[in-house]
C-alpha positions in Angstrom: 56.1 50.0 -32.1 58.3 47.0 -30.6 56.3 43.9 -29.9 56.9 44.1 -26.2 55.6 47.7 -26.1 52.5 46.8 -28.2 51.7 43.8 -25.9 52.2 46.0 -22.9 49.8 48.5 -24.4 47.3 46.0 -25.0 47.3 44.4 -21.5 47.2 48.1 -20.1 44.1 48.9 -22.3 42.6 45.5 -21.3 43.3 46.2 -17.6 41.9 49.7 -17.7 38.7 48.6 -19.7 38.3 45.5 -17.1 38.4 47.9 -14.2 35.9 50.3 -15.7 33.4 47.2 -16.5 33.9 45.9 -12.9 33.2 49.4 -11.7 30.1 49.7 -13.7 28.9 46.2 -12.5 29.6 47.2 -8.9 27.3 50.2 -9.3 24.4 48.0 -10.5 21.2 47.5 -8.4 21.3 44.4 -6.0 17.8 43.4 -4.8 17.4 40.6 -2.2 13.8 38.9 -2.3 12.4 36.1 -0.1 9.3 35.2 -1.9 8.4 33.9 -5.5 6.1 37.0 -5.8 8.9 39.3 -4.9 11.2 37.6 -7.3 8.8 38.0 -10.2 8.3 41.7 -9.4 12.0 42.2 -9.3 12.6 40.4 -12.6 9.8 42.3 -14.2 11.4 45.7 -13.1 14.9 44.4 -13.9 17.4 46.6 -16.1 20.6 45.7 -17.6 23.3 45.0 -14.9 20.7 44.5 -12.0 21.6 41.4 -9.6 18.4 39.7 -7.8 19.3 37.3 -5.2 16.7 35.1 -3.8 17.4 34.4 -0.1 18.1 30.9 0.9 15.0 28.7 1.6 12.3 26.4 -0.1 10.0 28.1 -2.4 6.8 26.4 -4.1 5.6 27.9 -7.4 2.2 27.9 -8.9 3.1 29.0 -12.2 6.2 29.7 -14.3 8.9 32.5 -13.3 8.9 34.2 -16.6 11.8 36.3 -17.8 11.6 38.5 -20.9 13.9 41.3 -19.9 17.3 42.0 -22.0 20.7 42.7 -20.3 23.6 43.5 -22.4 27.1 41.6 -22.8 28.7 44.1 -20.5 25.8 44.2 -18.1 23.8 40.8 -18.0 20.9 40.6 -15.5 21.7 38.1 -12.9 19.1 36.0 -10.8 20.9 34.0 -8.3 20.5 32.0 -5.1 21.9 33.6 -2.0 24.3 30.6 -1.8 25.1 27.8 -4.4 22.1 25.3 -4.0 20.7 27.3 -0.9 17.5 28.4 -2.8 15.2 25.6 -3.8 12.3 26.1 -6.4 9.7 23.4 -6.1 6.0 23.4 -7.3 4.5 23.7 -10.7 6.7 26.1 -12.5 10.3 26.9 -13.3 12.4 29.6 -14.9 10.8 30.3 -18.5 12.9 32.7 -20.7 10.7 34.3 -23.1 11.4 36.4 -26.2 13.2 38.7 -26.3 15.2 37.6 -23.3 18.9 38.1 -23.6 22.1 38.1 -21.4 20.2 36.6 -18.4 22.2 34.5 -15.8 20.4 31.9 -13.7 22.8 30.8 -11.1 22.9 28.6 -7.9 19.4 27.2 -7.7 18.1 23.9 -6.6 15.3 23.1 -9.2 12.9 20.5 -7.8 9.8 21.6 -9.5 7.7 19.9 -12.3 9.8 18.8 -15.3 9.8 20.7 -18.5 9.3 24.0 -16.8 12.8 25.4 -17.0 13.6 26.5 -20.6 14.8 28.9 -23.1 12.2 29.6 -25.6 12.4 30.7 -29.3 13.7 34.3 -29.7 15.9 34.2 -26.4 19.8 34.8 -27.0 22.9 34.7 -24.9 21.4 33.5 -21.6 23.3 31.4 -19.1 22.4 28.6 -16.6 25.6 28.0 -14.1 26.1 26.3 -10.9 22.4 25.0 -10.7 21.1 21.6 -9.4 18.6 20.0 -11.5 16.4 17.4 -10.0 12.8 18.2 -11.3 10.0 15.7 -11.0 7.7 13.7 -13.3 8.0 13.0 -16.9 9.6 15.6 -19.2 12.9 17.5 -19.6 15.1 18.9 -16.9 16.2 21.8 -19.2 14.8 22.6 -22.6 16.9 24.7 -24.8 15.6 26.8 -27.8 17.0 30.0 -29.0 20.6 30.6 -29.7 24.0 31.4 -28.1 23.0 30.0 -24.8 25.6 28.6 -22.2 24.9 26.0 -19.8 28.0 25.1 -17.6 28.9 23.8 -14.0 25.4 22.4 -13.5 24.3 19.0 -11.8 21.7 17.0 -13.5 21.0 14.1 -11.1 18.4 11.5 -9.8 16.0 11.1 -12.9 13.6 8.0 -12.8 10.9 9.2 -15.3 10.7 9.6 -19.2 12.2 12.7 -20.7 15.7 14.1 -21.0 18.1 15.8 -18.5 18.7 18.4 -21.5 16.8 18.4 -24.7 17.9 20.9 -27.5 15.2 22.2 -30.0 15.0 25.3 -32.4 12.6 27.1 -34.6 11.0 25.7 -37.7 13.5 23.3 -39.3 16.5 25.3 -37.7 18.3 23.8 -34.7 19.4 26.1 -31.9 22.7 27.5 -32.9 26.0 28.4 -31.2 25.2 26.7 -27.8 28.0 25.9 -25.4 27.3 23.1 -23.0 30.2 22.4 -20.7 31.5 21.1 -17.3 28.2 19.7 -16.4 27.7 16.6 -14.3 25.0 14.2 -15.5 24.6 11.5 -12.9 22.1 8.8 -12.0 19.3 8.4 -14.8 17.4 5.1 -13.6 16.4 2.7 -16.6 13.1 3.6 -18.5 10.9 1.2 -20.5 10.1 3.5 -23.5 11.8 5.7 -26.3 12.5 9.2 -25.2 14.7 9.1 -22.1 18.1 10.2 -23.4 20.4 11.8 -21.1 21.0 14.6 -23.8 19.0 14.7 -26.8 20.5 17.3 -29.4 17.9 18.0 -31.8 14.8 15.8 -33.6 15.0 14.6 -37.2 13.1 17.6 -38.4 16.1 19.8 -37.4 18.8 17.3 -38.5 19.9 18.9 -41.9 20.3 22.3 -40.2 23.8 23.2 -38.7 24.0 24.2 -35.1 27.7 25.1 -34.7 27.6 24.2 -31.1 30.1 22.8 -28.8 29.3 20.1 -26.1 32.8 19.6 -24.0 34.1 18.6 -20.7 31.1 17.1 -19.2 31.0 14.0 -17.1 28.3 11.4 -17.6 28.0 8.6 -14.9 25.4 5.9 -14.1 23.0 7.2 -16.8 20.7 4.5 -18.3 17.5 6.1 -19.4 16.9 4.3 -22.8 19.4 2.7 -25.2 20.7 6.1 -26.4 22.6 8.2 -23.9 23.5 11.2 -26.2 21.5 11.3 -29.2 22.7 13.9 -31.8 19.7 14.9 -34.5 21.4 17.9 -35.9 24.4 18.7 -38.0 27.6 20.5 -37.2 27.8 19.7 -33.6 31.2 19.3 -31.9 31.4 16.8 -29.0 34.8 16.9 -27.4 36.6 15.9 -24.3 33.7 14.4 -22.3 33.8 11.6 -20.1 31.2 8.8 -20.3 31.7 6.2 -17.6 29.6 3.3 -16.3 26.7 4.2 -18.5 24.7 1.4 -20.1 23.4 3.6 -22.9 25.1 4.5 -26.2 26.3 7.8 -27.6 24.8 7.8 -31.1 25.0 10.2 -34.1 21.5 9.4 -35.0 20.7 12.0 -37.7 22.6 14.8 -39.3 26.0 15.2 -40.9 29.3 16.9 -40.3 29.6 16.4 -36.6 33.0 16.1 -34.9 33.5 13.7 -31.9 37.1 13.8 -30.6 39.1 13.5 -27.4 36.3 11.8 -25.6 36.7 9.2 -22.7 34.4 6.0 -23.0 34.8 3.6 -20.2 32.3 0.7 -19.3 29.7 1.9 -21.8 28.3 0.7 -25.3 30.5 3.3 -27.0 29.6 5.2 -30.2 27.2 4.6 -33.0 27.3 6.4 -36.2 24.7 7.4 -39.0 24.7 10.3 -41.5 27.4 11.8 -43.6 30.8 13.5 -43.3 31.4 13.1 -39.6 35.0 13.0 -38.1 35.8 10.7 -35.2 39.3 11.0 -33.7 41.3 10.7 -30.7 38.9 9.0 -28.6 39.7 6.7 -25.9 37.5 3.5 -25.5 38.0 1.1 -22.5 35.6 -1.9 -21.8 33.2 -0.8 -24.4 31.1 -3.4 -26.1 31.4 -2.5 -28.9 33.6 0.6 -29.1 32.6 2.0 -32.5 29.5 0.8 -34.4 29.4 2.2 -37.9 25.6 2.2 -38.9 24.1 -0.2 -41.5 21.7 2.4 -43.1 18.1 1.7 -43.9 17.6 4.9 -46.0 19.7 7.5 -47.9 18.4 11.0 -47.0 20.5 12.6 -49.9 18.3 10.6 -52.3 15.0 11.4 -50.6 14.8 9.1 -47.9 12.8 10.2 -44.7 14.7 12.3 -42.3 13.5 9.8 -39.6 15.4 6.9 -41.2 18.8 5.5 -40.4 20.7 7.6 -42.9 23.4 5.5 -44.5 26.8 6.6 -43.2 28.8 8.2 -46.2 32.4 9.6 -46.1 32.9 9.0 -42.2 36.5 9.4 -41.0 37.6 7.3 -38.0 41.2 8.0 -37.2 43.6 7.9 -34.3 41.5 6.3 -31.7 42.6 3.8 -29.0 40.2 0.8 -28.1 41.3 -1.4 -25.1 38.9 -4.2 -24.5 38.7 -7.5 -22.5 38.1 -10.8 -24.3 34.6 -11.1 -25.8 33.9 -7.6 -26.5 33.4 -6.0 -30.0 35.8 -3.3 -31.2 34.8 -1.9 -34.6 31.6 -3.2 -35.7 28.5 -2.9 -38.1 25.4 -4.7 -37.3 23.4 -6.8 -39.7 20.1 -5.4 -41.2 17.7 -7.0 -43.7 18.0 -5.0 -46.9 20.5 -2.8 -45.2 22.4 -0.1 -47.3 25.5 -0.4 -45.1 28.0 2.4 -45.2 30.1 4.0 -48.1 33.5 5.5 -48.2 34.5 5.0 -44.8 38.1 5.7 -43.9 39.4 3.7 -40.9 43.0 4.7 -40.4 45.8 4.9 -37.6 43.7 3.5 -34.8 44.9 1.2 -32.2 42.8 -2.0 -31.1 44.1 -4.0 -28.1 42.2 -7.1 -26.9 38.5 -8.0 -27.5 37.1 -10.1 -30.4 38.2 -9.5 -33.9 39.5 -6.0 -34.7 36.6 -5.3 -37.2 33.3 -7.1 -37.7 31.4 -5.9 -40.6 27.9 -7.4 -41.3 26.5 -5.2 -44.0 27.5 -3.5 -47.3 30.7 -1.5 -46.7 31.7 -0.2 -50.2 34.9 1.9 -51.3 36.3 1.7 -47.7 39.7 3.0 -47.0 42.0 1.1 -44.4 45.4 2.1 -43.4 48.1 2.3 -40.7 46.1 0.3 -37.9 47.6 -1.5 -35.1 46.0 -4.5 -33.5 47.2 -6.5 -30.5 45.7 -9.5 -28.6 42.5 -9.5 -30.6 41.0 -12.9 -31.9 42.1 -11.7 -35.4 41.6 -8.9 -37.8 38.2 -9.8 -39.1 37.1 -7.6 -42.0 40.3 -5.5 -41.7 42.1 -6.1 -45.1 45.6 -7.5 -45.1 48.3 -5.0 -45.4 46.2 -2.2 -43.7 47.3 -3.2 -40.1 50.2 -4.2 -38.1 50.0 -6.9 -35.2 52.3 -5.6 -32.7 52.2 -4.6 -28.9 51.6 -0.8 -28.8 53.0 -0.7 -25.4 50.0 1.1 -23.9 50.0 1.4 -20.1 47.8 3.5 -17.7 49.0 6.6 -16.2 47.9 8.5 -13.2 44.8 9.6 -14.8 43.7 5.9 -15.4 43.9 6.1 -19.2 46.1 4.2 -21.7 49.1 6.2 -23.0 51.9 5.4 -25.2 55.1 4.2 -23.5 58.7 4.7 -24.5 59.6 2.7 -27.5 56.0 2.0 -28.5 55.8 1.1 -32.4 52.9 3.5 -32.6 55.0 6.4 -32.0 55.5 8.1 -35.5 53.5 5.3 -37.3 50.6 7.6 -38.4 50.0 7.3 -42.3 48.3 9.6 -44.7 47.4 13.3 -44.5 44.3 14.0 -42.5 44.1 17.8 -41.9 41.0 17.4 -39.7 42.9 15.7 -37.1 44.4 18.3 -35.0 44.7 17.2 -31.3 45.0 14.3 -29.1 42.9 12.8 -26.3 44.9 15.1 -23.9 44.0 18.3 -25.8 47.7 18.4 -27.1 48.3 19.3 -30.7 49.2 16.7 -33.1 52.4 17.5 -34.9 54.3 15.4 -37.4 55.3 12.7 -37.2 51.9 11.5 -35.9 51.3 8.7 -33.4 48.8 6.0 -34.1 46.0 5.9 -31.5 44.4 8.5 -29.4 47.6 9.7 -27.6 50.3 11.9 -29.3 53.4 11.9 -27.3 54.1 15.4 -26.5 55.5 18.0 -24.0 52.7 20.4 -24.8 50.4 21.4 -21.9 47.7 18.9 -21.2 44.2 20.7 -21.4 42.0 17.6 -21.3 41.9 14.3 -19.3 39.2 11.9 -18.1 37.0 13.8 -15.8 35.8 13.3 -12.1 32.8 14.7 -10.2 35.2 17.4 -8.7 35.9 18.8 -12.0 32.4 19.5 -13.1 28.9 20.4 -11.8 27.6 22.9 -9.3 30.2 22.0 -6.6 33.1 22.0 -8.9 36.4 23.2 -7.4 36.8 26.1 -9.7 34.9 27.8 -12.6 38.2 27.6 -14.5 40.1 24.4 -13.6 43.3 23.5 -15.4 41.5 20.9 -17.2 39.0 22.1 -19.9 39.8 25.7 -20.4 39.4 25.9 -24.1 36.6 27.9 -25.5 34.7 27.7 -28.8 36.7 29.0 -31.7 34.0 31.6 -32.5 33.7 32.8 -28.8 37.4 33.3 -27.8 38.5 36.7 -26.2 41.1 38.7 -27.6 43.2 41.1 -25.5 41.3 44.2 -26.7 39.0 43.7 -29.7 36.5 41.5 -27.9 37.1 43.0 -24.4 33.2 43.9 -24.2 32.5 40.4 -23.8 34.0 40.4 -20.2 31.5 41.0 -17.4 31.5 40.8 -13.8 29.9 37.6 -12.6 27.0 37.7 -10.1 28.3 36.5 -6.9 31.6 34.9 -5.8 31.5 31.5 -3.7 31.6 33.6 -0.6 28.5 35.8 -1.7 30.4 39.0 -2.2 30.4 40.8 -5.5 34.1 40.6 -6.0 35.0 38.4 -8.8 35.3 38.9 -12.4 34.5 36.0 -14.9 34.0 35.6 -18.5 30.6 35.3 -20.2 31.3 33.8 -23.6 
């Protein structure tokens, strides 16, 4: 069959199946309730495909709203506010998803109840929180995630002035929750706290650190989040954090425990940047501006592979730091390693094809740093190379300039264009989400005519009030959750309610 005919057939099949799914969804039971008791009763009686609407108003709970029902991929159970932010849940309890809850959508609520009461517990799967406003009260977490395959998207987490986290990710036994997708959320205004345990996002604990999550955290915006010294604390392995914007936050993004995480395409502005512990991480295509320091490679106080406690600062081994752009004012640190009495330092670190403009020395290393690879870096307007060996960098103006997004991109004639050296197959995209094709450009920006799928984010792009569920920025999906034209069509479902409160719109539930 000719390719065009086959494509037409696939699209026709997809359209027919999609219309059938929409017809099934439109035939589902829609129940509107106006009390917590009636809401709980409707949940207890819910079947796959049902939609439960809580009328706008303020509702006070005396206990958790428990959910242990199961929808399906085609027919999730949707629990939604009448309008986005129109139904407020306050009091002592929140939404508690209990095993074997699956394919549950919680949408559109303002949650001002006690903290640590909205959660997905172990044994839950494929549940989604979308378009909610989280502003819970007292110590504890705004949202606690256990179970696997959950999605948290287009929510606003705001105005926290207590210990605990906006989001905390846990698991079962020593296994961290798997295949989570946390995207397009707005994290805003976390007041400074005096103790340890006030991260904006804490992904795991030391006991989970050697388990792989295979989760993706992407296209989120963090602003004015202080909490404690760690903003994002990753204590798990195989987590991808990409295309997030961290702006005006005095706390640091830390790979604290765990191995084999990928951190790429993120925008760091006016924040302490990124600190790294653990092994085999890949850090690339990140944009750093006014960050002090930008990248801090840890000085380990233990080696987990040799039996050190999981709670130790695991010596970084085999970390690849490549194709990043750092632009700093005078007096700021660029690439650093802090001193530590008896520190084990870092081993086999690869620092290549980065651009460093401004700030103090390009690299300041204050601990053991053995078997390192340096190559292809560009420095300009720093106070000197510092620890960067001669022959591994070029001092030249990279011709960076801010574009309309407010981020630094390469200009025509830049010596960084085509200057990338070495072969690093893990480096696949630049900070704009464009593919990196040879010849590779040094720094976070690859000059390209390919579509831009990432940029620095603004509040209109994220959170409960974002302009659209699928804006032009940030439309990528996790590789293991992509939709094919026919084969995975059953992952397409009708969403609960459109912005005008009619059941008329089809979205994707990945």
